[in-house]
C-alpha positions as CSV (number, residue, x, y, z in Angstrom):
1,M,-8.7,17.2,-30.3
2,I,-6.4,14.3,-31.0
3,E,-3.8,15.0,-33.7
4,H,-3.4,12.3,-36.4
5,G,0.0,10.6,-36.2
6,Y,0.8,11.8,-32.7
7,L,2.8,8.6,-32.0
8,R,5.6,9.8,-34.3
9,N,6.8,12.3,-31.7
10,H,7.2,9.8,-28.9
11,H,10.4,8.0,-28.0
12,I,9.0,5.3,-25.7
13,L,5.4,5.1,-27.0
14,N,4.8,3.6,-30.4
15,L,2.0,1.7,-32.1
16,R,2.9,-1.6,-30.6
17,M,3.0,-0.1,-27.1
18,R,-0.3,1.7,-27.6
19,S,-2.0,-1.6,-28.7
20,Y,-0.6,-3.3,-25.6
21,L,-2.1,-0.5,-23.4
22,V,-5.5,-0.7,-25.2
23,R,-5.5,-4.5,-24.6
24,H,-4.6,-3.9,-21.0
25,I,-7.6,-1.5,-20.6
26,F,-9.9,-4.0,-22.3
27,R,-8.7,-6.9,-20.0
28,I,-9.3,-4.9,-16.9
29,S,-12.7,-3.8,-18.2
30,H,-13.7,-7.4,-19.0
31,K,-12.5,-8.6,-15.6
32,H,-14.6,-6.1,-13.7
33,D,-17.6,-6.2,-16.2
34,L,-17.4,-2.5,-17.0
35,L,-19.6,-0.8,-19.6
36,R,-18.3,-0.5,-23.2
37,T,-18.6,3.2,-23.1
38,T,-16.3,3.3,-20.1
39,T,-13.7,1.3,-22.0
40,Y,-13.9,3.5,-25.1
41,L,-13.9,6.7,-23.0
42,A,-10.7,5.4,-21.2
43,V,-9.0,4.8,-24.5
44,H,-10.0,8.2,-25.7
45,Y,-8.7,9.9,-22.6
46,M,-5.4,8.0,-23.0
47,D,-5.1,9.1,-26.6
48,L,-5.8,12.7,-25.6
49,Y,-3.1,12.6,-22.9
50,F,-0.5,11.0,-25.1
51,S,-1.1,13.5,-27.8
52,R,-0.2,16.3,-25.5
53,V,2.5,14.8,-23.2
54,F,5.7,13.6,-24.9
55,N,8.2,12.9,-22.2
56,F,8.0,9.7,-20.2
57,R,10.7,8.0,-18.1
58,D,9.8,4.4,-18.9
59,Q,7.1,2.1,-20.1
60,F,5.7,1.6,-16.6
61,E,4.7,5.2,-16.5
62,T,2.6,4.7,-19.7
63,V,0.8,1.8,-18.0
64,A,0.1,4.0,-15.0
65,V,-1.4,6.6,-17.4
66,A,-3.6,4.0,-19.0
67,Q,-4.9,2.7,-15.7
68,T,-5.5,6.3,-14.5
69,C,-7.5,7.0,-17.6
70,L,-9.6,3.9,-17.0
71,F,-10.2,5.0,-13.4
72,I,-11.3,8.5,-14.5
73,A,-13.7,7.0,-17.1
74,M,-15.1,4.7,-14.4
75,K,-15.9,7.7,-12.3
76,Y,-17.9,9.3,-15.1
77,E,-19.7,6.2,-16.5
78,E,-20.1,3.5,-13.9
79,I,-23.0,3.6,-11.4
80,Y,-21.5,0.9,-9.2
81,P,-17.7,0.9,-9.8
82,P,-15.8,-2.1,-8.6
């Protein structure tokens, strides 16, 4: 379960960075015509991961996490992934 206010414990990740990552996931989903459930599942996985892991080296690592969450969601939801 995702804790409410989990972003307060992060040093690199804040609300602005999370909104950037969500927009990034939506852009990739739109570009490849993915299902909406895939996109929402990827954002959910990203929130679950960020609510449990608090130490990141830099912002590029958070982008890699977002892309990995989208990849995992594609494996579950998409019949013909790109």
